[in-house]
VOBA-1610 file (N, C-alpha, C; in pm, whole numbers, padded with zeros to 5 digits, always signed):
BEGIN
Met+02393-00617+00196Met+02350-00608+00045Met+02357-00743-00034Met+02260-00755-00119Met+02230-00877-00194Met+02308-00881-00310Tyr+02331-00757-00369Tyr+02391-00774-00490Tyr+02508-00688-00493Asp+02609-00704-00619Asp+02730-00630-00607Asp+02692-00498-00642Pro+02742-00388-00576Pro+02720-00255-00596Pro+02759-00201-00745Met+02873-00266-00786Met+02890-00220-00924Met+02795-00273-01022Leu+02730-00392-01003Leu+02639-00432-01089Leu+02505-00343-01085Val+02460-00295-00965Val+02354-00204-00961Val+02361-00079-00995Gln+02484-00022-00993Gln+02523+00132-01022Gln+02439+00191-01172Pro+02465+00123-01269Pro+02395+00160-01382Pro+02233+00172-01371Met+02180+00073-01312Met+02047+00055-01263Met+01991+00185-01184Arg+02079+00235-01088Arg+02055+00334-01012Arg+02075+00474-01080Glu+02152+00484-01177Glu+02163+00590-01252Glu+02058+00623-01361Glu+02003+00527-01394Glu+01873+00505-01478Glu+01774+00626-01426Val+01768+00620-01291Val+01668+00696-01238Val+01717+00810-01177Thr+01825+00821-01117Thr+01889+00936-01070Thr+01923+01051-01162Glu+01953+01004-01287Glu+01980+01107-01402Glu+01842+01161-01446Val+01747+01136-01405Val+01631+01181-01428Val+01550+01242-01312Gly+01628+01261-01214Gly+01589+01367-01090Gly+01548+01289-00967Phe+01550+01150-00959Phe+01516+01052-00842Phe+01628+01077-00748Gln+01587+01098-00620Gln+01681+01113-00498Gln+01696+00986-00413Glu+01826+00921-00405Glu+01826+00799-00341Glu+01808+00815-00193Leu+01737+00725-00145Leu+01708+00731+00003Leu+01783+00599+00053Leu+01893+00600+00144Leu+01989+00496+00146Leu+01963+00434+00303Thr+01880+00522+00373Thr+01852+00484+00531Thr+01720+00506+00553Ala+01676+00436+00662Ala+01518+00457+00723Ala+01514+00593+00742Glu+01635+00672+00806Glu+01588+00800+00844Glu+01599+00885+00699Asp+01656+00856+00596Asp+01637+00931+00509Asp+01482+00932+00437Val+01431+00782+00444Val+01292+00778+00408Val+01187+00879+00482Asp+01214+00849+00633Asp+01113+00929+00733Asp+01157+01093+00711Arg+01273+01139+00672Arg+01310+01264+00653Arg+01220+01323+00520Glu+01212+01242+00435Glu+01150+01281+00306Glu+00992+01268+00310Leu+00944+01165+00385Leu+00811+01123+00388Leu+00729+01165+00488Gly+00813+01162+00600Gly+00737+01148+00747Gly+00644+01275+00760Ala+00682+01392+00726Ala+00601+01488+00747Ala+00575+01572+00607Ala+00567+01488+00516Ala+00568+01558+00372Ala+00457+01632+00335Lys+00466+01729+00289Lys+00366+01808+00233Lys+00388+01800+00064Gly+00279+01811-00023Gly+00305+01765-00157Gly+00282+01647-00201Thr+00350+01630-00307Thr+00337+01493-00377Thr+00477+01434-00389Ala+00515+01312-00362Ala+00608+01232-00380Ala+00588+01110-00451Leu+00671+01069-00549Leu+00668+00941-00617Leu+00790+00877-00549Val+00754+00740-00476Val+00864+00651-00453Val+00872+00540-00531Phe+00985+00518-00587Phe+01024+00406-00686Phe+01108+00313-00601Val+01040+00178-00591Val+01127+00072-00551Val+01200+00002-00648Asn+01333+00021-00681Asn+01412-00025-00786Asn+01455-00160-00770Ser+01488-00235-00868Ser+01502-00372-00857Ser+01582-00402-00968Val+01665-00539-00952Val+01736-00593-01068Val+01661-00687-01177Cys+01533-00679-01154Cys+01480-00766-01212Cys+01446-00736-01372Gly+01398-00823-01458Gly+01379-00800-01583Gly+01273-00695-01632Cys+01162-00683-01524Cys+01043-00603-01546Cys+01084-00470-01485Ala+01184-00451-01417Ala+01228-00317-01379Ala+01306-00264-01486Ala+01398-00334-01556Ala+01480-00292-01667Ala+01406-00265-01792Gly+01299-00372-01825Gly+01222-00346-01934Gly+01097-00269-01943Gly+01048-00250-01817Gly+00922-00174-01813Gly+00940-00030-01712Ala+00960-00088-01591Ala+00941+00014-01475Ala+01045+00156-01515Arg+01166+00116-01531Arg+01265+00226-01534Arg+01232+00300-01666Pro+01217+00249-01785Pro+01189+00316-01907Pro+01059+00387-01870Ala+00952+00337-01816Ala+00827+00406-01808Ala+00822+00525-01722Leu+00934+00532-01618Leu+00959+00645-01533Leu+00971+00738-01625Arg+01093+00736-01710Arg+01148+00846-01792Arg+01031+00899-01889Met+00972+00786-01966Met+00862+00844-02040Met+00764+00936-01958Ala+00720+00884-01848Ala+00604+00955-01769Ala+00668+01100-01736Leu+00775+01097-01688Leu+00831+01230-01649Leu+00860+01341-01764Ala+00913+01257-01867Ala+00929+01359-01997Ala+00817+01436-02063Gly+00710+01324-02034Gly+00597+01386-02118Gly+00474+01425-02039Ser+00509+01486-01909Ser+00375+01519-01819Ser+00406+01669-01788Ala+00281+01725-01802Ala+00290+01865-01756Ala+00279+01891-01623Lys+00216+01770-01551Lys+00250+01787-01397Lys+00313+01655-01361Arg+00364+01680-01258Arg+00489+01580-01210Arg+00470+01592-01027Pro+00514+01493-00973Pro+00534+01513-00829Pro+00660+01595-00789Asp+00624+01655-00672Asp+00708+01739-00605Asp+00851+01684-00582Lys+00853+01558-00532Lys+00989+01488-00514Lys+00963+01345-00585Leu+01071+01313-00630Leu+01115+01187-00701Leu+01209+01115-00607Leu+01173+01001-00548Leu+01245+00926-00444Leu+01265+00783-00490Thr+01372+00724-00453Thr+01402+00590-00501Thr+01486+00513-00378Val+01450+00388-00348Val+01503+00290-00295Val+01531+00175-00368Phe+01643+00082-00344Phe+01662-00001-00420Phe+01657-00163-00340Ala+01585-00253-00373Ala+01548-00359-00330Ala+01666-00449-00338Gly+01711-00508-00224Gly+01826-00607-00220Gly+01942-00524-00203Met+01919-00392-00145Met+02050-00332-00123Met+02034-00277+00008Glu+01961-00145+00033Glu+01966-00067+00159Glu+01820-00116+00209Arg+01834-00246+00288Arg+01712-00293+00316Arg+01626-00238+00433Glu+01689-00137+00520Glu+01624-00070+00608Glu+01553+00034+00551Ala+01608+00098+00431Ala+01552+00218+00364Ala+01430+00169+00297Val+01431+00030+00229Val+01324-00013+00147Val+01214-00076+00257Thr+01269-00141+00352Thr+01151-00168+00442Thr+01058-00030+00497Arg+01139+00064+00546Arg+01071+00168+00585Arg+00971+00245+00485Ala+01033+00244+00349Ala+00933+00297+00257Ala+00819+00213+00208Arg+00834+00111+00235Arg+00717+00015+00226Arg+00593+00030+00322Glu+00662+00080+00436Glu+00563+00102+00540Glu+00455+00218+00515Tyr+00507+00301+00410Tyr+00425+00395+00351Tyr+00326+00362+00273Phe+00361+00234+00203Phe+00259+00175+00110Phe+00143+00109+00184Val+00075+00162+00271Val-00031+00109+00350Val-00152+00025+00274Gly-00138-00106+00322Gly-00274-00194+00265Gly-00184-00251+00148Tyr-00074-00257+00110Tyr+00001-00328+00000Tyr+00104-00400+00053Pro+00138-00534-00008Pro+00239-00601+00041Pro+00373-00574-00036Pro+00484-00633+00035Pro+00616-00584-00053Pro+00613-00620-00186Ser+00665-00545-00264Ser+00678-00561-00403Ser+00793-00501-00456Ser+00872-00562-00553Ser+00970-00478-00628Ser+00962-00546-00764Pro+00983-00457-00874Pro+00948-00312-00858Pro+00815-00263-00824Ala+00823-00147-00777Ala+00700-00070-00720Ala+00698+00071-00736Met+00574+00137-00759Met+00597+00272-00756Met+00474+00326-00655Gly+00490+00390-00582Gly+00384+00466-00472Gly+00387+00599-00492Leu+00258+00684-00510Leu+00255+00801-00530Leu+00175+00872-00392Leu+00255+00964-00311Leu+00199+00997-00187Leu+00169+01145-00201Lys+00052+01179-00145Lys+00017+01316-00142Lys+00004+01356+00019Asp+00069+01451+00032Asp+00057+01484+00192Asp+00098+01384+00271Gly+00171+01287+00260Gly+00219+01170+00334Gly+00112+01058+00307Glu-00001+01066+00243Glu-00090+00952+00226Glu-00069+00893+00083Leu-00067+00765+00078Leu-00074+00698-00054Leu-00167+00699-00131Val-00176+00750-00255Val-00313+00772-00329Val-00291+00712-00469Phe-00193+00655-00495Phe-00179+00579-00643Phe-00075+00475-00593Met-00065+00328-00634Met+00024+00216-00638Met+00025+00149-00753Leu+00167+00107-00791Leu+00171+00017-00908Leu+00255-00093-00842Glu+00215-00196-00852Glu+00287-00287-00788Glu+00350-00399-00911Arg+00456-00479-00873Arg+00503-00570-00969Arg+00401-00632-01049His+00305-00679-01017His+00180-00746-01126His+00134-00634-01212His+00160-00529-01179His+00101-00405-01270His+00203-00360-01367Ile+00322-00395-01346Ile+00420-00373-01415Ile+00484-00489-01521Glu+00489-00596-01443Glu+00532-00705-01528Glu+00467-00776-01635Gly+00540-00758-01764Gly+00459-00808-01875Gly+00398-00684-01951Gln+00422-00570-01906Gln+00358-00455-01969Gln+00446-00371-02043Met+00412-00324-02161Met+00499-00225-02224Met+00521-00099-02159Pro+00642-00038-02163Pro+00664+00095-02072Pro+00577+00210-02124Glu+00515+00199-02226Glu+00419+00301-02270Glu+00282+00276-02201Ala+00254+00180-02145Ala+00138+00141-02089Ala+00153+00170-01937Ile+00263+00147-01881Ile+00291+00180-01748Ile+00312+00334-01741Ala+00371+00415-01830Ala+00408+00544-01834Ala+00249+00610-01846Gly+00164+00562-01910Gly+00015+00611-01928Gly-00049+00614-01789Gly-00027+00519-01713Gly-00103+00519-01588Gly-00033+00604-01499Leu+00111+00631-01491Leu+00175+00724-01424Leu+00129+00861-01449Lys+00109+00900-01584Lys+00080+01041-01628Lys-00068+01069-01588Ala-00143+00954-01574Ala-00270+00966-01547Ala-00261+01023-01380Ala-00197+00935-01315Ala-00198+00967-01166Ala-00141+01109-01144Phe-00035+01133-01223Phe+00017+01266-01205Phe-00073+01374-01221Ala-00161+01368-01330Ala-00256+01467-01374Ala-00360+01468-01253Glu-00404+01367-01220Glu-00492+01365-01085Glu-00460+01415-00964Tyr-00321+01379-00930Tyr-00286+01409-00775Tyr-00182+01531-00765Cys-00103+01553-00866Cys-00013+01640-00860Cys-00041+01795-00911
//
């Protein structure tokens, strides 16, 4: 682990309290995504400022204001459970490692991706708008 677990706990809770399931091992990731049917949003959480100021608030907004939403809400934490994060990123085919990041998968295939450079410097409302549009199209 790269960070003190007590430090990251509130950051974890920001997403688990809105329904995200933490994936702590590579096996957890494969169980949830390996032969998945339906849609799954995978959030690569992070301690950085763009996760705190943009990504996590945007997730809350997008989920609160969407008629359509993914079947599964899943999260891994960069710098903490490295095997789980590495495995989750393997499902983001064609994209380099990034945190924070959000990948929407449909029937196991990546259909929408937000990388750090899409999040950094953006207002949460703008990020949430992109997520809502992806939910409307794919969920």
